[in-house]
C-alpha positions as CSV (number, residue, x, y, z in Angstrom):
1,M,-27.0,-57.8,-50.8
2,Y,-24.0,-58.9,-48.7
3,V,-20.5,-57.2,-48.4
4,I,-17.3,-58.5,-46.7
5,L,-15.9,-56.2,-43.9
6,T,-12.1,-56.7,-43.2
7,S,-10.1,-56.0,-40.1
8,K,-6.3,-56.5,-39.8
9,P,-5.2,-56.8,-36.0
10,G,-2.8,-53.9,-35.3
11,K,-3.5,-52.1,-38.6
12,F,-7.1,-51.3,-38.9
13,R,-10.6,-52.5,-38.2
14,T,-14.0,-52.1,-39.6
15,E,-17.2,-51.7,-37.5
16,I,-20.7,-52.7,-38.0
17,V,-22.9,-49.5,-38.5
18,P,-26.5,-48.9,-38.9
19,G,-27.6,-50.2,-42.3
20,L,-25.5,-53.3,-41.9
21,R,-26.5,-56.6,-40.3
22,P,-23.7,-59.0,-39.4
23,H,-24.3,-62.5,-40.7
24,E,-21.2,-64.5,-39.9
25,A,-17.5,-64.0,-39.1
26,Y,-14.3,-65.7,-40.1
27,D,-10.7,-65.5,-39.0
28,Y,-8.0,-65.8,-41.7
29,L,-4.8,-67.7,-40.8
30,F,-1.7,-67.7,-42.9
31,Y,0.6,-70.5,-42.0
32,G,-1.1,-70.6,-38.6
33,R,-0.8,-66.8,-37.9
34,H,-3.9,-64.9,-37.6
35,E,-3.9,-62.2,-40.3
36,A,-7.2,-60.9,-40.6
37,H,-10.9,-61.0,-39.4
38,F,-13.7,-60.9,-42.0
39,V,-17.5,-60.2,-41.4
40,I,-20.0,-61.1,-44.0
41,A,-22.8,-58.5,-43.4
42,E,-26.2,-58.0,-45.0
43,L,-26.4,-54.5,-46.5
44,V,-30.0,-53.3,-45.4
45,D,-29.3,-49.7,-46.4
46,S,-27.5,-49.1,-49.6
47,A,-26.5,-45.6,-48.2
48,A,-24.5,-47.1,-45.3
49,R,-21.0,-45.8,-44.7
50,I,-18.5,-48.4,-43.5
51,R,-16.5,-47.1,-40.5
52,V,-12.8,-48.0,-40.9
53,I,-10.5,-47.1,-37.9
54,E,-6.8,-47.1,-38.2
55,E,-5.5,-48.6,-34.9
56,E,-2.3,-46.8,-34.6
57,S,-3.5,-43.2,-35.3
58,G,-7.1,-43.6,-34.4
59,L,-8.0,-41.9,-37.6
60,V,-11.6,-42.8,-38.6
61,N,-12.8,-42.9,-42.3
62,E,-16.3,-43.6,-43.4
63,V,-16.4,-45.4,-46.7
64,P,-19.6,-45.3,-48.8
65,S,-20.8,-48.9,-49.2
66,K,-21.2,-48.4,-52.9
67,F,-17.3,-48.9,-53.1
68,L,-17.5,-52.4,-51.6
69,E,-17.9,-55.6,-53.8
70,K,-21.5,-56.8,-53.4
71,F,-23.0,-60.3,-53.4
72,E,-26.5,-61.4,-53.9
73,T,-26.3,-64.1,-51.1
74,A,-24.3,-64.8,-48.0
75,E,-23.1,-68.0,-49.6
76,G,-21.8,-65.9,-52.6
77,A,-20.0,-63.6,-50.2
78,L,-18.3,-66.7,-48.6
79,D,-17.3,-68.1,-51.9
80,G,-15.8,-64.8,-52.7
81,L,-13.9,-64.7,-49.4
82,R,-12.6,-68.2,-50.1
83,Q,-11.3,-67.0,-53.4
84,L,-9.6,-63.9,-51.8
85,V,-7.6,-66.0,-49.2
86,T,-6.7,-69.0,-51.3
87,F,-3.1,-68.8,-52.9
88,G,-2.3,-72.0,-54.6
89,R,-0.7,-74.5,-52.1
90,M,0.1,-72.0,-49.4
91,D,-1.1,-72.9,-46.0
92,T,-4.2,-70.6,-45.6
93,T,-7.2,-71.3,-43.3
94,L,-10.5,-69.6,-43.1
95,R,-11.9,-70.4,-39.6
96,R,-15.5,-69.5,-38.6
97,A,-15.3,-67.1,-35.5
98,S,-17.8,-67.2,-32.8
């Protein structure tokens, strides 16, 4: 199973934790402005808790992976991500990150 982790610069970030294996990452640009970073990760332990860190306060939350949408394949997760960031004719770009 695969999940999508989201980070928004200046707001919050998610971290890879034990039980997750990163597969590929993407940057989301809205009218050329970097708005988010996404990581498609393989869920190797269904009990994994995703660490979400609020950047301004440093507050850390650990969210059970059961609350994340899951995809059977990495390709399915990428398709889900594309749907998530597409808004009609708006200038949105999903760019593979290194």
